[in-house]
N, C-alpha and C positions, 0 to 999 in steps of 0.2 A: 504494500500500500504506500501511497505517497501523501505527503502533508506539507503544510506551510511551516515556516520556521517558528511562527507564533500562532498556532491554530486558534480559531475564534469560536469554536462550538461551545454551547452552554451545558449540554448534558454530558459533562466530562466523565462521569462514572460509567457510562456505557459507550464511550467512543475510544476506539483503538488508538486514535491520534493522541490520546493522553500520554502515550509512551514518549512522545517528544518532550514532555515536561518532566515525566517521572522516570524515564529510562525503560521501564516495563509497566504494563498494565494488563489486567485480566478482566474480560467481560464474559459473564456466564460460563466460566470455566475455560475460555479460550484466551491464550496469552499473546500479547504483541510486544515487540522489542524494538526500540529505536536503534538503527544502525547508521553508520556514517558513509558507507560505500556500497556500490552494487555488489562487489565481491562478498562483502559481509552478508548481504541479503541472500545471495545464492548459497552461502554456507548453511543458512537456516532452512533451505528447501527440503531436506529430508526430514525435518522435524515438524511438529504441529504448531510451532511458534510463527506468528505473522511478522515479517520484517516491515518496519516503517522507515521510509526514506523521505528526507526533506527535499521537496521539489527538484527531483533530478530531471534531466532532459529525457522525456518519454522515449525518444528515438533510441537512446542508449539501452533502454530496457528491452527493446524489441518484443513487446508483448504479443501473444497470440490473441488474447481477449483484453480489451480495456473497458472499464466501467467508469464513466464520469459521474461520480457521486457527490459532486460539490453542491448540487441543488441550489445554485445561485439565482435561479429563475431566468438566467440568460446564459448563452454559450460564452465561456471565458477563454476559449481557444481550442476546444476539441475539434478534430478533423476526421473525416471519414477514412483517411489514409493512415491514421495513427496505429491501426491494428487490423488484422484480417476480419475481426468482428468487434464493433464498437457499440456499447450499450450506454444510453444516456438516461438520466432520471429527471422527469418533470419538464416544465416548459422551457422554451428557448432553443429547441432543437427541431429539425425536420428530418424524418427518415429518408435516406437516400442522398441527403445533402451534408448533414453533420455526423450521422451515425447510421447503423444498420437496424437498430431497434430502440424503442423508448419504453420506459416503465412509467405508468401514470402515478403521480404522487399526490394528486388532489383527493382529499377525503370525499367519500361517496361511493356510489355503485361501482365505479371503474378503478378504484384504488388498487394498485398492484398489478393491473392488467398490462400485458405486453402488446405494444403497438408496432406493426410492421409497415404502416402507412401513415403519412401525415404527421401531426404534432400532438403533444399532450394538451390538456386543458389549460387555458391561460391562467396566470397568477391572479388570484382573487384579492390578494393583499389583506385578507382576513384570516387570522388563525382559527383553526378548528375549535369548536366548543368542547370543553371538558367540564362536565357537571354544570352545564349552563353558563359557563364563563368562557369568553373568547379573548377579546383584546386585553383585558385586565390581567390575564395570567402571564402575558409576555412582559417581562420587566425590561425597561429601556433606560439607557444612560441619561442622566440629567445634565451632563456637562462633558467637555473634552477632558480626557485624562485617562488614568488607570483606575480600575475598580479595586477598592480596598474592602474586602469582605468583613462583615460583622456577624455573619451567620454562615453555616456550612451546608453543603448539599446533604439532604437527609434530615435537616432540622425542621421541627414543627415550629411555625412562627404564628404569632397573633396578628390580627389586623392592626396596622399602624406601627408594628415593630420595625426597628432599623435593620435592614438587610445588608446595606453597603453604602459607601460614600465614593464619589467621583470628584476629585479635585475640591474636596471639602463640602460638596453638595450631597445631601442625604437622599437615599432611596429607601422608602418604607413600604411595607407590605400593604397592598390595597385591600386584602381580605385575609382571613385565616387559612392556612394550608401548610403543605410541606414544600420546602425549597427543593425542587427537582433538578435545577440546573443553575450554574453561575459561572460566568466566563473567567478565564485565568487572569490574574493581575498583570501578566506580561503583555496583554493585548491593549494597545491604545485605542480608546473608543471616542466616538463623537456623539453629540446630543441626538437622542432617538435611536441609537444603536442597540440592538437586542443584546442584553447582557445576562438575562436570567429567565427562569421558568418557575412559576409558582403553581402548584397543583392543589385545587380545592378539595380533592377527594381525600387527601390526608393519609394515603398509604405509603409508608416509608419504603417498603419493598419495591415500589414502582421506580424509585430513584436508582435502583441497582439492577434493573432488568430492562430488556429492550421493549419498546412500546409496540402496541398493536399495529400502528402505521408503519414503523420500521420493519416489522416482521413481514407485513404484506408486500412492501417494496422489495425487501431482500428475496422473498419468494418469487417475485416477478423476475428478478435478475437471474435466479437459478433456472427458472423456466425458459428464459431467453437463451441462456448459454447452453443448456442441456436439451432443449426442445428440438428444433429443426436442425441445429448444429450446422448452419451455413458456413461457419468458419472452418469446419473440419476439412473442407475441400482444399484449402490452401495451407493447412497446418502440416509441417514436416517435423516430426519429433526428432530430437537429438539421439 
């Protein structure tokens, strides 16, 4: 897997990219390890450990299958020629132009479905509802700077409780719930930037397990890769 030098995800307890910060991380029994070179990554190939490389030149990896899982709602540089089989997640891509298949990421009837024509549903700009809460559950930066946490992922917080500060400005919980995600302090944020996730359901175990949405999308990727296997025609194993 590849990552940024300062990954900006908020659900850090269930992201393999957390290995960039911690050296190693484990998600539901699967371990990932930050490695410095492609050679180090290849040395892990016989093991069950996922190597995490920081933004290498994709062409150097020569992948048979590439999955663009950035979910930026736009194409940040993925090309149809990056691999024999390219899978993209969500909007911003067109099959046959940017990729060979797309997995739908919008909540609803088509979540996780594999598309071999056209594009995914457009970005709605509205977070999916959780226990009747939508916009409020996404915590956003009040200022430019770095997040200084006052609560930890997995903590139960009360309405109005201080969760973090950014450049001296406070971010307080809009309602009672469990803090399911909080961005790493190494990431410089701007006003309105997504920095946290507050879950009104209050189940602490949800902080350490993959969500229903992620499971559906991951299943779509597996279906795309193992289904028709259009990439197998050009794959020549070593």
